[in-house]
N, C-alpha and C positions, 0 to 999 in steps of 0.2 A: 491679027488674031485678037479676039476679045479677051482681056485679062481674066484670069480665073481667080476669084477671091476665096480665101479659106477662112471660115469662121470657127473659132475654137470655143465650144460651148462651155467647157469647164473653166477656162480662163479667157475672158473677153478682152483683157488688156493686151494689146499688140504693141511691141516696142521695137525700135531699131537698135541693133546691137553694135557695140564697139569692142575692140580687141581687149582681152583680159588675160594677163599673163599669170594670174594667181593659180597656184597648183590646186587641183581639185582635192577635196578631203578624201581620205581612204574609205572605200565602201564598207558598210557595216558587216561585221563578222568576217571580214577579209574576202567576201565573195564578190565576184565581178557583177556589175550592173547589167541588166538586159532590157531591151525594148522589143515589144511585139505588136504588130498590127494585124487586126482581124476585121473583116467586113461584116458590119451589122445589118445594113440594108442599102439598097440602091434603087434609083428611079431613072427616068430618061435623062435628067440633067443634074441629079444630086446623088451624093454618096454619104453614108454615115460609117465612119471607121473608128473602131475602138483601139485606143493605145493603152497597153498594159506595161507597167514597169516593175522591176524587182531590184532591190539593193541600190536604187538610184537616190542620191542625196537631193532632197527637194527644199526649196524650189530649184528647178533646173531649166536651162534654156534649150529648147528643142527646135531642130530644123526639119520641116516636112518637105520632102522633095516630090514633085509630081512630074512624071515623064508622059508627055502627050502622045497621041497616036502618030503625029508627024515626026516624032523623034526629039523635038525640042523639049526643054524642061523649065520649070519655075519652082521657086522655093519660098517658104514662109517661115519666119522665126516667131516663136511664142514662148511665154513663160508657163511652165508646167508646175502646178501646185498640188496635184493629187496623183496617186499611183495609177488609178484607172481613169481614163478620160475619153470622152466621145467627141470626135472631130467631125464637123459638118462642112462639106465641100459642095459648092454650087457652080453654076455657069459651065457645066460640062456639056458635051455634045451627045445626042442620042446614038445608040448602037455603035459605040466606040470603046476601045480598050485603053485603060490608063494604068500606070505603074506608080506605086507609092512606097516611099522609104523614109524612115525617121532616124535621126541621129542626134546625139547630145553634144553640145558645144564644149561643156566643161569636162565631159568624160569621153574617152575613146570607145564609144559603143554605137553600133548601128543596128537597126531592126532588120527583120526579114523584108524582102521585096514583095509587096502585095499587089496582085492584079485585080483590077476592077473593070468589069464590062457593064456599061450602061444599057438600059433597056431601050428597045426600039419604040418609035412612036406608033400609035395604032392607026390603021387605015379604015377603021369602022366608021360608019356614018351614024351620028347620034341625033336624036330628035328630043326636044325639050317641051315640057308643058309647064305653064305657070298657073298656080292656084292661089286665089286670094281668100283668106279666111277672116271672118269678122266683117263688121259693117261700120264705116266711118260716120254714118249718121248718128250713131250713139254718142258721139263726142268723146269716146274712149279709144285709145290706141291699142289695137290687138298686137300681140307679140308672141313668138315661139322661142323657147329657151333651149330645148333639148329634144333629141329624137332617138328612137330605138327601132332598128330594122330587124324584123324577123325574117321576112322574105319579100319578094316583089309585090305580093298581094296582102301583106300584113305589116303595116308601118304605124308607129305611134309617135305623135309629136305633142309636147306639153308646153304650156304657157298660160296666157290669158287671152281668151277670144270672146269678143263682145258682139251679141246679136240683139236686134230689136224685135220683140214679139208683136203680135197683132194689136195689142193694147198700147203699144208705144213704150213699153217698159224695157229696160236694158237687162239682158240675161248674160251671165258670165259662164263660159265653158272653159275647162282647164285641160281637156284632152281631145285631140283629133286623131281618128283612126282611119287609115287608108285600107280599103278592102279589095283593091285592084281596079275598081271602077270609079269610086268617089270617096271623099272625106266625110266621115260621120263624126259629128260633134257630141261629146259626152261630158257629163259632170261626174267627177270622182270626189268623194266626200272625205274630209279629214275631221278629227275632233275639233270642235270650235274652241274649246278651252281644255287643256289637259286635266283629266280627272272628271270631266263632265260628259254627259251622254249626248249632248246636242252635236250636230254635224254641220259643216260648212264646206262648199266647194271652192276652197281657196285657190288662187293662181298657183300653178305648179312650176317648179324651177328645174327639176332633174328627173330622168327616167333611165332605167337600165333593165334589159331583158336577159334572163339567165337561161341556160340550156335546159333546166328542169321544167321550163314552162312558166315559172313565176316571173312577174314583172313588178319591180319596185319603182314607185314615183314619190317625189317629195313635194310638200307645199313650199311656199317661198320662205318658210320658217323652219320649225323643228319637228314637223309632222310627216309621217310615212303612210302611204296607202299601198296595198298589195293587190295585183290583178292576176288572173289566170284565165286564159282563153278570152281575153277582152273584158271579163267581168270582175268587179271588185269583190274580194274575198276577205279583206282585213284592213284595219286602219289603227294607228296608235301614235302616241307621242314618244319622242326620244326620252330615255331616262335623264334625270337632271345631271347625272355625272358626265354625260356626253352631249348635252343640249347645245345646239348650234343652229345658225341659219344655213341650211344645206345648199350647196352649189352643184355638187356632182356625186354620182354613185358609181362604183365599179366593184366587181368581185368575180370569183371563179364559180360561185353558186349562190343560191339564196340563203345558204347556211354559212357562207364565208365571204364577207364583203366589207368594203370600206366606204366611208362617206367623208367628204371634205367640205369646209365652209369658211365663213368669215373668221377673222382674228387668228388665222393660221391653225384652225382646229381640224384634227383628224380623229376618226373613231373607227374601230374594227368590231364587226359583228361576227361571231362564230358560235354556231349551235346554241343560240338563245342567249348568249352573253355578250354584253357590250363592254368595250375597253377603250379608254381615251389614250391616244398616242401623242407623245411630244413631237412637235414639228421643227422647233428651233426658229420659228418665224412668227410674226404677228400680222403679216400680209394676208389679205383674203386669198384663199386657195380656190381656184376656179375650175380645176380639172384633175383627174387622177386616172391612170391607165397602166396596164402591163400587158406585154405580149404573151408571156407564159406563166405569170403568177409568181415567178421567182424574184425578178427585179421590178419593183413598182415605182412609178414616177408620178410626182404631183407638181403642179405649177401654180404660182400665185402672182398677182399683179396688183399694184396700186397706181392707177393712172394719174391721180391728182398729185402724188408724190414722185411720179416717174421712177418707180422701183419695181423690180421683178425678182422672182426666186424660183429655183428648180430644186426639188427634193427627190431623194432616192431612198427607197425603203425595201426591207426584206422581212416581211411578216409584221412584227410588233415594234419595229424601230425604224425611224426615218432620220436622215441627216441632210444637211444643206449642201448641194452640189454647186449652185450658183446663187449668190446674193449680191445683187449689184443694181446700179442705176441703168435704166433702159437708155440706149444710145441710138443716135441716128445711124441708119445703115450706111449712109454715104461716108461717115467717119471711118468705117471699117475699110471701105474701098480706098480712101485717101491714105490710110496707114499700111495697106498691104504692100508686100514686097514682091515684085515680079522680075525674074531674070530670064 
């Protein structure tokens, strides 16, 4: 059987444990510690499980046991540093049922037994089309950075797309719109300089479509353009208090959204007001997303320094969940424990 590796997102340091006869400290307030497992999401071969603890002295050594469909089991030990953790498990088999249970080595406490059923693979036949945007004869490299999907016949992709006109001049487009039949190239204009009336179709870095019909897209700097029904209706510069090189946009509506950018910057826009949010990191933030708007996650990476960060936020405050060096995936396999 192929070994199943367990990656712990909250604590990526995996250690082999030795016996420890030290008595565990008494739980706070005299209450017994608890462990609880809940399923966050599942795919054909992956599962995301939330581990919640109460009254558990941290850091703590946790054993996660996986019972396979065949009845055999394997376990992984890891160091837990936070009360709420997200466990990522891969190498599962499609359309199978697994059982998971967590226990503490230092404390006599065991979690509930969680059943996880992986999804089945699809039997649908897929067909793919390849579209090439831009012309290499211009000497410029065209690239797309982000995409917003409204429906199958209304898709927006942003970046820098170079076309040569009939006079041999290079023309820059920053938006490609799919209408169900073909891609239409467009120029969306941003303020050339903040405070000036001149406009420039700068390359675009991010785009996000909201349910109210508004579409926000950014330049590769600190400027925003707003579209509705595919037509530009507004453009502006970020206020100096939240100015950043924007990398991604996300929000629940065009009146309640977040932007992230370089130097660990996060800003919140709500009903006409911008607010800068402390992130606790200087790494470039490259994405932000939330499933329901309650727990918001942002990720950052610095490839040259081989560092990454994961942030968790609830409204106007973000905290660092992971702040570590990026490691080779093979190291995790080498350090995993299988029984």
